[in-house]
C-alpha positions as CSV (number, residue, x, y, z in Angstrom):
1,X,-31.1,-86.0,-102.5
2,X,-28.5,-85.5,-105.2
3,X,-24.8,-85.9,-104.4
4,X,-22.9,-82.7,-105.1
5,X,-19.8,-82.7,-107.3
6,X,-16.5,-82.8,-105.4
7,X,-14.1,-79.9,-105.8
8,X,-10.4,-80.5,-106.9
9,X,-9.1,-80.8,-103.3
10,X,-11.7,-83.2,-102.4
11,X,-11.2,-85.3,-105.4
12,X,-7.5,-85.6,-104.5
13,X,-8.4,-86.5,-100.9
14,X,-11.0,-89.1,-102.1
15,X,-8.4,-90.7,-104.6
16,X,-5.8,-90.8,-101.6
17,X,-8.4,-92.5,-99.4
18,X,-9.3,-95.1,-102.2
19,X,-5.6,-95.7,-102.7
20,X,-4.9,-96.3,-99.0
21,X,-8.0,-98.5,-98.4
22,X,-6.6,-101.9,-99.7
23,X,-3.5,-101.2,-97.6
24,X,-5.3,-100.5,-94.5
25,X,-7.6,-103.5,-95.0
26,X,-4.5,-105.8,-95.5
27,X,-2.8,-104.3,-92.4
28,X,-6.1,-104.9,-90.4
29,X,-6.2,-108.5,-91.5
30,X,-2.6,-109.1,-90.7
31,X,-3.1,-107.8,-87.2
32,X,-6.1,-110.0,-86.7
33,X,-4.0,-113.1,-87.9
34,X,-1.1,-112.0,-85.4
35,X,-2.3,-113.9,-82.3
36,X,0.7,-113.2,-80.2
37,X,0.7,-109.5,-81.0
38,X,-2.9,-109.2,-80.0
39,X,-2.2,-110.9,-76.7
40,X,0.7,-108.4,-76.1
41,X,-1.1,-105.2,-77.0
42,X,-3.5,-104.6,-74.1
43,X,-0.7,-104.9,-71.6
44,X,1.5,-102.6,-73.6
45,X,-1.2,-100.0,-73.9
46,X,-1.8,-100.1,-70.1
47,X,1.9,-100.1,-69.3
48,X,1.8,-103.3,-67.7
49,X,4.4,-106.0,-68.1
50,X,2.7,-108.5,-70.4
51,X,4.3,-111.4,-72.0
52,X,2.5,-114.2,-74.1
53,X,2.1,-117.5,-72.4
54,X,4.8,-119.2,-74.5
55,X,7.5,-117.2,-72.8
56,X,6.5,-118.2,-69.4
57,X,6.9,-121.8,-69.9
58,X,9.8,-123.5,-68.2
59,X,11.2,-124.6,-71.6
60,X,11.6,-122.2,-74.6
61,X,9.6,-123.4,-77.6
62,X,11.9,-122.2,-80.4
63,X,9.3,-123.1,-83.1
64,X,6.7,-120.9,-81.7
65,X,9.1,-118.2,-80.9
66,X,10.5,-118.2,-84.4
67,X,7.1,-117.7,-85.7
68,X,6.3,-114.8,-83.4
69,X,6.3,-111.2,-84.9
70,X,9.2,-110.6,-82.4
71,X,11.5,-113.3,-83.7
72,X,13.8,-110.8,-85.5
73,X,14.3,-109.0,-82.2
74,X,15.3,-112.0,-80.0
75,X,19.0,-112.1,-79.1
76,X,21.1,-114.7,-77.4
77,X,24.0,-113.6,-75.2
78,X,27.0,-115.7,-75.7
79,X,29.5,-116.1,-72.9
80,X,32.9,-117.5,-73.3
81,X,36.1,-117.5,-71.4
82,X,39.2,-116.1,-73.0
83,X,42.6,-116.5,-71.4
84,X,44.3,-113.4,-70.3
85,X,47.7,-114.2,-71.5
86,X,51.0,-116.2,-70.9
87,X,51.9,-114.4,-67.8
88,X,48.7,-114.9,-65.9
89,X,48.4,-118.8,-65.8
90,X,45.0,-120.0,-64.9
91,X,43.1,-116.8,-65.2
92,X,40.5,-116.0,-67.8
93,X,38.4,-113.1,-68.8
94,X,34.7,-113.8,-69.3
95,X,33.5,-112.1,-72.4
96,X,29.9,-111.6,-73.6
97,X,28.4,-110.7,-76.9
98,X,24.9,-110.6,-78.2
99,X,23.8,-112.3,-81.4
100,X,20.4,-112.3,-83.1
101,X,18.9,-115.7,-82.3
102,X,16.8,-116.2,-85.5
103,X,17.7,-115.9,-89.2
104,X,21.4,-115.3,-88.5
105,X,24.4,-117.7,-88.4
106,X,25.7,-117.9,-84.8
107,X,29.4,-119.1,-84.6
108,X,31.5,-120.1,-81.6
109,X,35.1,-119.8,-82.8
110,X,36.7,-119.3,-79.4
111,X,39.0,-121.7,-77.7
112,X,36.6,-123.6,-75.6
113,X,32.8,-124.2,-75.4
114,X,30.6,-121.3,-74.7
115,X,27.3,-120.7,-73.1
116,X,24.3,-119.1,-74.8
117,X,21.8,-117.4,-72.5
118,X,18.3,-116.8,-73.7
119,X,15.2,-115.7,-71.6
120,X,17.1,-116.8,-68.4
121,X,18.0,-120.2,-69.5
122,X,21.7,-121.4,-70.5
123,X,22.6,-123.6,-73.3
124,X,26.0,-125.2,-74.0
125,X,27.6,-124.1,-77.4
126,X,30.4,-126.5,-78.3
127,X,33.7,-125.2,-79.5
128,X,33.8,-124.5,-83.1
129,X,30.0,-124.8,-83.4
130,X,28.0,-122.9,-86.0
131,X,24.2,-123.0,-86.4
132,X,21.2,-121.0,-87.7
133,X,17.8,-121.1,-86.1
134,X,15.4,-120.4,-88.9
135,X,12.6,-121.7,-91.0
136,X,13.2,-123.0,-94.6
137,X,12.9,-119.5,-96.1
138,X,16.3,-118.5,-94.9
139,X,18.2,-121.7,-95.5
140,X,19.2,-120.5,-99.0
141,X,21.4,-117.9,-97.1
142,X,23.6,-120.8,-96.2
143,X,24.2,-121.9,-99.7
144,X,27.3,-119.9,-101.1
145,X,27.5,-118.7,-104.7
146,X,31.0,-120.1,-105.0
147,X,31.2,-124.0,-104.5
148,X,34.5,-123.8,-103.0
149,X,33.4,-121.7,-99.9
150,X,30.6,-122.2,-97.4
151,X,29.1,-125.4,-96.1
152,X,29.5,-128.9,-97.7
153,X,26.6,-130.3,-95.9
154,X,23.3,-128.7,-94.4
155,X,21.6,-130.8,-91.9
156,X,18.0,-130.2,-91.0
157,X,17.9,-131.4,-87.5
158,X,14.8,-130.9,-85.3
159,X,16.0,-130.6,-81.8
160,X,13.6,-133.1,-80.5
161,X,15.5,-135.8,-82.4
162,X,19.0,-134.5,-81.6
163,X,20.5,-136.5,-78.6
164,X,23.7,-134.6,-78.9
165,X,22.2,-131.2,-77.8
166,X,22.0,-130.8,-74.1
167,X,20.8,-128.0,-72.0
168,X,23.0,-126.8,-69.2
169,X,21.2,-126.8,-65.7
170,X,21.3,-123.5,-64.1
């Protein structure tokens, strides 16, 4: 059989399909590569609570969490005590704020140490501390354009080698 010639509307639709095809193939391949997303989707479709195995362990694996498609959405709740004032000696107001956990600078500029809460676990954040949990692609954000501002030293410190970091027991 001989293929019939497409009309103008059909030619436009065919051109649109040919233009979209590489994008759809790329998106499909990315989905197949996203192991954690594929584990999460069946439960999400059924409406069940479904969490990947890495979130159910007793310790948070920040390397795996940072590589997850959900990394930009993770937040740490920072709790700190703020004195109420001179008149009310010995009383404090506990304040909380949420901060993105990955790819953002987290600062503790309050009067004392703070507690960071993430996925039901508490972490001690020392007074005046500042950190960024990221891969090397975002380290450039720490280097200022002006050499008189920003950081003088950037330490790449894997947590398994850092004896100063301690986790607060719940």
